[in-house]
C-alpha positions as CSV (number, residue, x, y, z in Angstrom):
1,M,95.2,105.2,84.3
2,P,94.2,102.1,86.1
3,P,96.8,99.8,87.8
4,P,97.5,96.5,86.3
5,E,94.8,94.1,86.2
6,N,96.4,91.5,88.6
7,S,97.2,94.2,91.2
8,V,96.9,93.0,94.6
9,V,97.4,96.6,96.2
10,L,96.5,99.3,97.1
11,D,94.2,99.5,99.3
12,A,96.3,100.4,101.1
13,P,91.8,106.3,110.9
14,V,91.6,107.9,115.5
15,A,90.1,105.9,118.8
16,S,87.4,107.1,121.1
17,A,87.6,106.7,124.6
18,S,86.1,103.5,124.8
19,T,88.7,101.8,122.7
20,R,91.8,104.0,123.6
21,R,94.4,103.0,126.0
22,P,97.9,104.5,126.3
23,T,99.8,104.0,123.5
24,S,102.6,101.6,123.7
25,A,105.1,100.1,121.1
26,T,106.4,97.5,123.5
27,A,103.0,96.6,125.5
28,P,101.6,92.9,124.8
29,M,98.8,93.0,122.3
30,T,95.3,92.1,123.8
31,R,92.4,90.0,122.0
32,F,90.5,93.2,120.9
33,D,94.0,94.2,119.3
34,Y,94.3,90.8,117.5
35,S,90.9,91.5,116.2
36,L,91.5,94.6,115.1
37,Y,94.7,93.4,113.2
38,A,92.7,90.4,111.9
39,V,89.9,92.7,110.5
40,T,92.4,95.3,108.6
41,V,94.6,92.2,107.1
42,F,91.2,90.5,105.7
43,A,89.7,93.8,104.6
44,W,92.4,95.1,102.8
45,S,93.6,91.5,101.4
46,T,90.1,91.0,99.6
47,S,90.2,94.6,98.3
48,W,92.2,93.6,95.0
49,I,89.3,91.3,93.9
50,A,86.8,94.4,94.2
51,L,89.5,97.1,92.6
52,K,89.6,94.6,89.4
53,M,86.0,94.8,89.2
54,Q,86.2,98.5,89.1
55,L,88.1,98.7,86.1
56,G,87.0,99.7,82.6
57,V,84.0,102.3,82.2
58,V,84.3,104.7,85.1
59,A,87.7,106.6,85.6
60,P,89.9,105.8,88.8
61,Q,89.7,109.4,89.9
62,V,86.1,109.2,89.5
63,A,85.6,105.5,91.1
64,L,87.6,106.9,94.1
65,T,85.5,109.7,94.6
66,W,82.5,107.7,95.1
67,R,84.1,105.1,97.1
68,F,85.2,107.7,100.0
69,L,81.9,110.1,99.4
70,L,79.7,107.0,100.3
71,A,82.4,105.9,102.7
72,S,81.9,109.2,104.5
73,L,78.2,109.3,104.6
74,V,78.4,105.7,106.1
75,M,80.8,107.0,108.9
76,F,78.8,110.3,109.3
77,G,75.8,108.0,110.1
78,W,77.6,106.0,112.4
79,A,78.9,108.9,114.3
80,F,75.3,110.6,114.4
81,I,73.6,107.1,115.7
82,R,76.6,106.8,118.0
83,R,76.4,110.4,119.3
84,H,79.9,110.9,118.4
85,R,81.1,114.6,118.5
86,L,81.1,116.4,114.7
87,A,81.7,119.9,115.6
88,F,85.2,120.8,115.6
89,P,87.5,124.1,115.9
90,L,89.1,124.8,112.7
91,A,92.5,123.5,114.0
92,D,91.2,120.0,114.1
93,H,89.4,120.1,110.5
94,L,92.9,121.1,109.3
95,R,94.2,117.8,110.5
96,F,91.0,116.1,108.9
97,L,92.0,117.8,105.7
98,G,95.5,116.1,106.3
99,L,94.1,113.0,106.6
100,G,91.8,113.7,103.7
101,F,94.8,114.6,101.7
102,F,97.6,112.0,102.6
103,I,95.3,109.0,103.1
104,F,91.9,108.9,101.8
105,S,93.1,110.6,98.3
106,M,96.7,111.4,97.2
107,N,98.3,108.0,98.3
108,F,95.3,106.1,96.5
109,L,96.0,108.3,93.0
110,Q,99.7,108.0,93.2
111,F,99.4,104.3,93.2
112,Y,96.5,104.1,90.5
113,V,99.2,106.4,88.3
114,G,102.3,104.9,89.3
115,G,100.7,101.1,89.3
116,A,100.0,101.0,85.9
117,K,103.7,100.6,84.8
118,L,104.7,98.2,87.4
119,T,103.6,94.7,88.4
120,S,101.4,94.1,90.9
121,G,104.5,92.2,93.0
122,L,106.2,95.1,92.7
123,L,103.5,97.1,94.2
124,A,103.3,94.9,97.0
125,V,106.7,95.0,98.2
126,I,106.8,99.1,98.2
127,F,103.8,99.2,100.2
128,S,105.3,96.8,102.8
129,L,107.9,99.4,103.2
130,A,104.8,101.7,105.1
131,S,106.1,99.1,108.3
132,V,109.6,100.9,108.2
133,F,108.4,104.3,107.3
134,N,105.7,104.3,110.0
135,M,108.7,103.6,112.4
136,L,111.0,106.1,111.1
137,L,108.1,109.1,111.5
138,G,106.9,107.6,114.7
139,A,110.4,108.4,115.9
140,I,110.7,111.6,114.1
141,F,107.0,113.1,114.8
142,L,105.6,111.1,117.7
143,R,109.2,110.8,119.5
144,Q,108.4,106.7,119.8
145,P,111.4,104.8,120.4
146,I,112.7,102.6,117.2
147,D,112.3,99.0,118.9
148,R,115.1,96.9,117.6
149,R,112.8,93.9,117.4
150,I,110.1,95.5,115.4
151,L,113.0,96.6,113.0
152,A,114.2,93.5,112.5
153,G,110.9,91.7,112.3
154,A,109.9,94.4,109.6
155,A,113.3,93.5,107.8
156,F,112.1,89.8,107.6
157,G,108.5,90.9,106.1
158,F,110.1,93.0,103.7
159,G,112.3,90.5,102.5
160,G,109.9,87.7,102.4
161,V,107.3,90.0,100.6
162,A,110.4,90.7,98.0
163,L,111.1,86.9,98.0
164,M,107.5,85.7,97.4
165,F,107.3,88.2,93.9
166,W,111.0,87.8,93.1
167,P,110.3,86.1,89.8
168,E,107.9,89.0,88.8
169,I,110.2,91.6,89.9
170,A,113.2,90.3,87.9
171,G,111.2,90.2,84.9
172,T,110.6,94.0,84.9
173,E,112.1,96.3,82.9
174,I,112.6,99.4,84.6
175,D,112.7,102.1,81.6
176,H,111.5,105.9,82.0
177,D,107.9,105.5,82.5
178,A,108.6,102.5,85.3
179,A,110.9,104.8,87.1
180,I,108.2,107.2,87.8
181,G,105.4,104.8,88.5
182,L,108.2,103.6,90.9
183,L,108.7,107.0,92.7
184,L,104.9,107.7,92.6
185,C,104.3,104.6,94.5
186,V,107.0,105.4,97.1
187,G,105.4,108.6,97.4
188,G,101.8,107.3,98.0
189,T,103.5,105.0,100.7
190,L,105.4,107.9,102.2
191,F,101.9,109.6,101.9
192,F,100.0,106.7,103.8
193,C,102.3,106.9,106.7
194,I,102.5,110.9,107.2
195,G,98.4,110.2,107.3
196,N,99.2,107.8,110.0
197,M,101.1,110.3,111.9
198,I,98.4,113.0,111.6
199,S,95.8,110.4,112.9
200,A,98.0,109.4,115.7
201,T,98.3,112.9,116.9
202,T,94.6,113.6,116.7
203,Q,94.1,110.5,118.6
204,R,95.9,111.9,121.6
205,R,93.4,114.8,121.1
206,G,90.5,112.5,122.3
207,V,88.9,112.9,118.9
208,P,86.7,109.8,118.0
209,V,87.9,107.6,115.3
210,V,84.6,107.4,113.5
211,S,84.1,111.5,113.6
212,A,88.0,112.0,112.3
213,S,87.7,109.5,109.4
214,A,83.9,111.0,108.5
215,W,85.6,114.4,107.9
216,G,88.8,113.0,106.6
217,M,87.1,110.9,103.9
218,A,84.8,113.8,103.0
219,Y,87.8,115.9,102.7
220,G,89.5,113.2,100.5
221,A,86.5,113.2,98.3
222,A,86.3,116.6,97.7
223,I,90.1,116.5,96.7
224,L,89.5,113.5,94.5
225,A,86.6,115.2,92.7
226,L,88.5,118.5,92.2
227,S,91.2,116.1,90.7
228,A,89.3,114.3,88.5
229,A,87.5,117.8,87.1
230,A,90.8,119.2,86.8
231,L,91.6,116.1,84.2
232,G,88.4,116.6,82.4
233,K,87.1,112.9,83.8
234,P,83.4,112.4,83.4
235,F,81.1,111.9,86.6
236,I,79.3,108.8,85.4
237,I,78.7,105.6,87.3
238,D,78.6,101.8,86.0
239,W,75.2,100.8,87.2
240,S,76.1,97.0,86.5
241,F,75.8,94.9,89.5
242,Q,79.4,93.9,89.4
243,Y,80.3,97.3,89.7
244,I,77.9,98.4,92.3
245,A,78.5,95.6,94.5
246,S,82.5,96.2,94.4
247,L,82.0,99.7,95.1
248,L,80.1,98.9,98.1
249,W,82.5,96.4,99.3
250,L,85.5,98.9,98.9
251,A,83.7,101.7,100.7
252,I,82.2,99.8,103.6
253,L,84.6,97.0,104.1
254,S,88.1,98.1,102.8
255,S,87.4,101.9,103.8
256,V,84.7,102.5,106.6
257,I,85.7,98.9,108.6
258,A,89.4,98.5,107.6
259,F,90.2,101.9,108.3
260,F,88.4,102.2,111.7
261,A,90.4,99.0,112.4
262,Y,93.5,100.1,111.4
263,L,93.8,103.7,112.7
264,T,92.7,102.6,116.3
265,L,95.3,99.7,116.4
266,L,97.6,102.5,115.2
267,G,96.7,104.5,118.5
268,R,96.9,101.4,120.7
269,I,99.9,99.6,119.5
270,G,102.4,102.1,118.2
271,S,103.0,102.9,114.5
272,G,105.6,100.3,113.8
273,R,103.6,97.3,114.9
274,A,100.1,98.5,113.2
275,G,102.4,99.2,109.6
276,Y,103.1,95.3,109.7
277,S,99.8,94.8,108.4
278,T,101.0,96.2,105.1
279,V,103.2,93.4,104.9
280,L,100.7,90.7,105.3
281,F,97.8,91.6,103.5
282,P,99.6,91.0,100.0
283,V,100.4,87.3,101.5
284,F,97.0,86.7,102.1
285,A,95.7,88.4,98.7
286,L,98.2,85.8,97.4
287,L,96.3,82.9,99.5
288,I,92.7,83.8,98.2
289,S,94.1,84.3,94.8
290,T,95.1,80.3,95.2
291,V,91.8,79.7,95.7
292,A,90.2,82.2,93.2
293,E,92.5,81.7,90.5
294,G,94.6,79.0,91.0
295,Y,97.7,81.0,92.1
296,H,100.9,78.2,91.9
297,W,103.2,78.5,94.7
298,T,106.7,78.5,93.7
299,A,109.6,77.5,96.1
300,F,110.5,81.5,96.0
301,A,107.0,82.2,97.3
302,I,107.0,79.5,100.2
303,A,110.1,81.0,101.4
304,G,109.1,84.3,101.6
305,L,105.8,83.3,103.0
306,A,108.3,81.6,105.7
307,L,109.8,84.7,106.4
308,V,106.8,86.9,106.6
309,M,105.5,84.6,109.4
310,I,108.8,84.9,111.2
311,G,108.5,88.5,111.1
312,N,105.1,88.6,112.1
313,V,106.0,86.5,115.2
314,I,108.7,88.6,116.0
315,V,106.6,92.2,115.6
316,L,103.3,91.0,117.1
317,G,104.8,88.0,119.7
318,R,104.5,88.9,123.7
319,R,107.7,90.4,124.9
């Protein structure tokens, strides 16, 4: 089932030697880090426009299959041109399969199915939990210390997103179907963060981000195709300009470029700070909606925006 037409999320990778530095959750961010951060937020903030253009003719499972199949082909081409390694042992392929399962397929499917019964505002709040989940999972699996400053910033950000969408959330009736949708979306966020941990460990092995993402997206596309086939979804393509343009946008900008930037950032500044981008992109999606759709800013939204920005300064500011 497709997500609500006004959905701004989700939409909801591994660094090469040239972009990798010793991971630290406390080291000051460089200009390159800020650039990666800006690219991630922009790419994911604009993805909701393309997602709306995908709704209608093609089933979500099939649309996602085309998206990550195309994205993987672009990634493989990128890796070939840049002469990145593409042959890896079985142990690495198991990690790539994990990336495909957790990041490039099941997290999206859970949000598509679960989000059909929830408002876009609630989806934004749920996915903003990634900043907290990343921190907790990083402490458990990567032995990264929980930075109180980052935790405080994440709390400001989460509260700010909730406040921005509060009127919409307060009017939501949590019935049986909505409760299931809520659990699926929380699960989708958790899967995304588990994939982050797999990516971080893969980076530590020195696997280039492009190579890992290419294989991960290919495995993700295969999982999505199997899911679509199991559900009896027809493998069709809408050849309209709107659909093809949105597919290219989602595959190249929101997948290839955004995931390269985000997962490279993950390896450079740690999972907690990188995860704060999931708080910011719903905010920028609303800013875009203000121009494109005439979104009206309420007092709740303005107060929430202030909290998110305070959290951003706390998380990304100089130590």
